[in-house]
N, C-alpha and C positions, 0 to 999 in steps of 0.2 A: 864786938858786939857785948851787950851788958847780960844776955841770956834771959832777961825777963821783960815784960810787957812794960812799955813806957806809957804809964796812965795818962799824964798830962798831955803829952804829945798826940796820944790816940784821941783823946777827947776832942782836941782841938782840930784835929784831922776830921773826925766824925762831924763836927760842927759845920766846917766848909762843904764836907761831902753831901750832908743833908741841905744846906742851903741851895747847892747847885742844882740838886735833884729837884727840889722844888721850882726852882727857875726853869728847869728842863721842861717840866710837865706845864708850867704857866706860858712856856714860849708859844705853845699852840695857838693860844688867845692874841699873841703879839702880832700886830699888822696883819691880823686874820682876814682872808679873803671869804666872800660869800659862798664860794665853792672851792674847797681845798682838794678836790678829788681830781688832780692833775699834777703831772711832775714839775711843771712850772712853780707851782705852789709849795708841794712836799719836798721835792728834791732840790729847788733852787730859791726858796724863800720868797717866791713871787717875783723874782728878779728886781727886787725893790731896794736894796742896800745901798745906803750912801758911803761917802768917803771914810768916815771913822769905823762904821760897823763893817765895812769891807776890811779896812786895815786891822782891826781886832781879829776878824774872822781869818784872813789870811796868815797873820801872825799865829794864831791859834792852831792853823792847819799846817804850817811849815816848821814851827819851832815847838817841837812835841816833847812829851816825857822822855822819848828816846834821846831826843837832843839833848836835854837837861841831864840825862845820865850818861849817855854814850861819849858825847864830845869831850867833857874832861875826864872821862874814862880812859879815852884814847891818850890824851896828854899824860894821865897818870902812869900808862902803860908803855908809851912809846916815845915821849918827850915832845918836842915841837912839831914833829912830823904830823901830830894829830891836829895842827892848826890848819891843816888844809880846807877844813869846813868853813873858815873865817874868809879867806880870798874868793873862794867859790860862791858865797852869798854876795860878796861884792861884784863878781862879774855878772851875778845872774840878772839883777835889774837893768842895767843898761839893755841887756838881751831882750828882756821881756817887753820893754818900751817898744821895741821895734814891731812885735808880732801880736801881744796879747789884745790891744785895742781893735786890730783887724779881726781877730777871732770873735771879739765880743760882739763887733758890728754885724758880721755875717750870720752869726748864730741868733742874735736878736732879730734879724730880719727874716730868717728862716725857721725859727723855733728849735733850733738844735740845743739838745740838752747835754750832749756828751760830744767828745772828740771823735768819735766814731761816726756820729751824726754828720759831722762836717766832712769828714774824709768820703764818705758815700755820697754826699750831695756834691761834693767838689769833683771826684773821679768817676762817679757812676759806678761803683764797684763794691757789691756787698761782700764779696770775698776779703778785699782789703780792709773795709770796715770791720769785719769780724776778726781779722788778724789783730787790727788795734784793740779792740774791744778785750779779746782773750789775753793779750798782753798786759792791757790795763788791769784785768781781774787778777791775774797771776801775780803781778808786781805788787798789788795792793794788800794781799792777803798776808803775806808775812809782816808787813809794815803794821797792820792793825794788831798782830800778835805782839809785836815789840811795844806796842804801847801797854798791853796787859802785863808783859815782863816788867815795864816801868812801875806800874802799880804794885806789882808782886815785889819788887825790890824794896820799895817803901815799907810795905807790910813785913817783910822779913827783918828790917832793921828795927822796926817798932816792936818786934817779938810776938806779933799776931800769927796765930795758926799753929803754935806749938813747935816742937822740935822735929828732928828727922824721923822719930820713932813714933809720931802721932799719927793716927788714923788719917788716911789721905783726904777724907771727905772733910774732917775737922780742920785739917791744914789748909785746905784749898777753899773752905766756905767763904772767908771774906772776899777773896777774889770773885767767887761765883756770886755772891751779893752784889758787888761792884758791877759785874757783867750784866747781871739781871736788870739793875737799874738802868744802865746805859742802854740796853736793848729796849726797854719799855718806853723811855722818853724819846729815844729816837725814833720809833715806831710812831708814837703819838704825835710828836711835834716837827719832824723831819729837820731840814736845815735851820729852822729857826732857832731850835735848842742850842746847838753848838754856837751859833752866832750870839746868842744872848750871854751864855755861860763864858765865852771868850773873853767878855769885859772882865770878869772876875779872875780867870785864869792868867790873863796878861798883868793885870795889876799886881797880884801875888808875885809873880815870877820877877817884875821889875823891883818890887820891895825887898825880895829874898836877895836878889843879886846886889842891889845897892848895899843892904847891911852887911851882906858876906864879904864884899870886897874891900870894905873898910873895918868891919870888926874882926875878920879872921886874921888878916895881917898884922893887926895891932896885938892880938893874942900871941902870934907866932915870932913877934920881934922885927916884923917889917918885911918888905919884898926882898931886900938883899938877902936876907936868912932863907927866905922861900927858895929864890932862884939857887941859892948856893947848895941847899939842900938837894933839890932836884938835880942839879948838875953834878953833885957827888954820886947820887944813885946811878945815874946813866953812865958815868965815867967808870965806876966800880963794875957795872955790866957789861962793859965793852963796847958800848954804843958811841963812845967818843964825845959824851957831854949831851947837852940839850937839842943842838941843831942835828938836823938828818945828816947822815954822810953824803959824800958827792955823789955816790950810786944811787941815792934815794931821792935826788932832786927831780929826776924824770917822773917818778912815781908820784912825787908830791904835786908837781905841776899838772900832769895829766888827771890826776884824780880831782883836782880842783877844777879844770876846764871840763871834763866829762861829767861831772856832778852838777856844774852850772847848766850844761846843756840838758841834763835829764831832769832837773827839780820841777819844772812846770810841764813836762810831759805826764806827770802823775795825774790820775783822774781827780784826785781831791783837790789839787792846785786850780785845775780848771773848773771844777764845781763851784770853788769859792769865788772864782774869777768872774763866772757867768752869772752870779747871784747879783751882781752890780746893776745899779739902775740906768748907768750911762757909761758911753765910752770915756768921758772925761774923768769919770771916778777911777777908772783904770789907770789912765795916764798920771793922775795925781798920786795914785798908791805906789807907783814904780818909784817916786821920788821921794816918798816918806818911809817905805819899808825898810831902806837901809838903816834906820833907827835900831831894827833888830839885829842888824849885823854888830853894831856896837855892843849890844847886849851880849851878843854871842862871843866875841872876843873877850869880855870881862868873864863870862861864864867858863869859857875854857881854861882860864887862869886857875880855877878851882881844883883842877887836876895837880898842878904844881903845890897847891896849898894841901891837898891830901897827903902827898909825899912828904912834906915838911912837917905836917902834923903826926906823922908815924902811922898814918892809917895802914892796916895790913889786911886784906881780904882775898879770899880764894878765887871768887867772881869780882872781875874788875868793875861790873856794873853796880857793885854795892859800895864803891869806894866813895862817891859824893853823899849818897844818903847816910852812910857811916861818918863823914866827915861832918855833917850837919848834926848828927847825933852826939858826937864827941865835943864839938865846939860851942853849939848855941844852947842858950836856957832851953829847958824843956818845952815851954810854952811855943817859943819860935821856932823850935824843931818841928812842932806840929804844924806851923804855919808854913815852913819849907816843904814839908812831905805833902801838904794840901796843894802846894803849887804844883808838885810833881804829880800828884794823883789826878788832879783836875787838868793838868798838862797833857794827861793820857785820853781822858774822856773826851775833851773837844775834837782832836783829830781823829780818834777812833770813830767817833760819830759820823765825820764827814767823810771818812774813807769808807766806811760801810755803805753810805748813801751813794756815794760816786760809783763803787763797784756794782751795787744793785741797779743804778740807772743804766749802765753800762750792759748788764745782762738784759733789762727789761727791752730797752730800745733797740739794741743792736744784735741780739740773740733771739728772745722771745719774740719780739714784734717782727723782726725781719725775716725770721725762719719758721717760727711755729705759729704764730697768731698774727698775720699781717693785718687782719681787721680789727684787732685790738682797740677798745675805746679808751679815752684818756683815763676815765675812772678804773677801768681794768689795768691798765699800765700802772697806776698808782698803787693799787692792791698788791700787784706782783712785785713791785719795787719794794714795798713795805716788807713783805715775807722774805724776799732775798736778802735784804739788809739784815734780818735777823740770822738767816743761815750762814751769812759771811762772818758774823761776829761769833756764832757756834762754832764754825771751822777755826777761826783763830783761837777761840778758847781750847779747843781740843788739842790744836797745835801746841799751845803753851803748856798744858798739862801733861801732855803725852811725849813731849820730846825735850831733849835738853836745850836750855837756853841759848848756848852758843850756836846750836843749829839755826834757831829763829834768826840770830843775827846774820849768819852766813846766807840764808835764804833772801833776807832782805837785801843785802849785798848783791845777790844774784838778780833780784828784783830791779836794781838800779842799773844793772847791764842790759836787761831785757827791755826796760821802759825806753832806753835812749835809742833803742832801734826803731821807735815810731817818730823819731824827730823828722827824717825827711818827707814823710807822707804828710804829717801835720804841718810844720814849719814851712817845709817847702810849698806844700799846697797853698798856703796862705799868701805866696808871692808869685807863684808860677804854676801853669798848667802844662808845662813842657815836660815834666816827668810822665812816663806812661804807667798805667795803673798796674800792669803786669810787671813791669821793671820794678816798681816800688814793692810789690809783694816779693819778688824774687830777692830784692836786696834785704828786706826784713828778714826773710827766712835764712838766707846766709849770715846775717850778723846774729840772729838768735842761735843757730847752730854753733858758730864758732865761740861765740861768747859763753854758751852753756857748757861746750866741750872744754874750752880752756880754763873755765872756772873750776871744773869738777877736776881737771888735771892737776890743778895748783893748790898746794897745801895752805891752809890759813894759819893763823895763829895757834887755834885751838883744835883744828880739825885736820885730816888727811886731805880734805877736798874743799872746794868753794872758796879759794882765795880771791882777791881782786886785782892783784898786780902780778904781771908775768913779762916775760921777755917780748918785746916788739918786733915782729918779724922784719928783718932787713935793717934794722937799726942797732940792734945790739944793746939797748938798754931796757931798764924795767919801767913798765908804764901800766897804766889803767886799762885792764882788759876790755871794758866797756868801750872806753874811745877807740881801741883798735878795732873792736867788732863794728863800730859806728863808721870807721873810714872805710872797711871792707863793703859795707852796706852801701855808703854813697857811690863807691868805685862800680860795683855790680849794677846799681840803679842807673848811673849815667851811661854805662858802656851799653846795657840792654836797652835803654830808652833810644839811643842812636840806632841800634839795629832794628828795633821794633817801628821807628818812624820811618825808617830807610825802606822796610817791607811794607808800609803802611798797614799795619795792625790796627785793628778796630779800637777806637777810644771809646770810653764811656760817655754819658750825658753829663755835662756840667750844668747843675742847675742854678749856679750862682752868676751874678754878673760883677763887673768891676766896681760898680757904684755900691755894691752890698758891703764891701769891705771898709768903707768910709762911713757908713750910716750911723746916725744917732738916734737916741730914743724920741727926741724933740723935732727931728727933720720931717718936713711936710712929705706925706705919702708913705712913711715908713711903718710898716705894720708886720707882724709875725705871719708868715706863710706855713700854714699847717698842712701836714700830708692828708688826703682826701679822707683816710681812715677816721682821724681825729677832728676834722674841721666841723664845726658845728656840735661837737661833744660838749658835755657839761664842763664847764671850767675853761674852754678853748677860746683862744684870743679872736 
């Protein structure tokens, strides 16, 4: 780092930040409904987004500032093993093609806003619904925190906030301002704000990556020199070169598979999905979203470029911002930093909305205020979205950044345990609600215990790969916990079916899973407490 403030880069960064802030507040008027006081409008954008808006929204949702910073940082630190993020995003799209249209259809038919809404309706179990909701909130909180870490990394490299000895308030003031703006326009505009800003965010990211993948190799002497420098580094470090050693191949494969299964279990992924206006929009998006995987592969190569450029940082998350600072002209460094910063604002907004919707629908309404009106739900969700962001900010400011990363990895283990209830429920009612709850509990306990007992690269706890019982290979803890979850669920279902344990009431029908917005007779069924309330369907 140069030790001073990069004034030109900061000015460009501020320009784009102000532009998206204005867009965030103006988004409240974009496709505005006559009555916005319901979660369909505030939390799902009126369920009105078409193919391209959904594509940008999902891209902005899934490919975050953390992705921009952490994926090449993993390559920078570990070599080709960090590329597991690329195959997992390739695996995920055929997977979601099979179940997301079904989830959209049944959610549209019954007015479901969250995955927990569906689980409660499908299995007639508020307990199972509560488990899914709590898991979603817990998994999302550190994910939001990491978006703020991404902004902070950019600010650090630009020299904003002073040195280590600067008063904490002055040092963290830029992050506090960014947080305040994010909180304000999310509260005001709901999901419409990140949907509109996603256009700017994704355009900037594509421009930055396109320039970086051409411009930086030219300055470094070409890809031959880049790969040679990276190979030398990992060979000298005793890692055997770029490719992972044979004992790391199981870890690579299970990380890719487990991450693919988990990605669309996150509440923010489902929130962006349910905002689409038709089942066909979802199907089309599963075919064009792989364009982002191409971008991700190119983005990952930046980790090797940082090695070849001689970037040396104590915190690996700063490697790519520092690479941009060293290699680009100041004005384009500002564009690149703006792409990362805005790449944090979009998903952080969606994540906070998704977590707030889970709390409002599946904790507040189900257990505290069953008769809450649609307007009351919206007010509570807005307030909770603020509290979620405050919690993430406290987490970032009060804890070491590596702890935030480790908790996000733990969140991935947790959210995977909701897969049997959500995806299984979309295709079959055979699983018993109590068996699903027990399987979830076993997966959560095993995954948390094993992660805590496993050292990570930076901490004594919360690693994400360990010995797979009975196999003798190193694998992803989340996938092992998921297998245990499924085994317990199947065995207990057989037992509970045999003793004729009572089932919950399934409020869905087989036709609901294929319904589309334009189908005759398809309309949203609202619960009695909200039917007829302002803004209801």
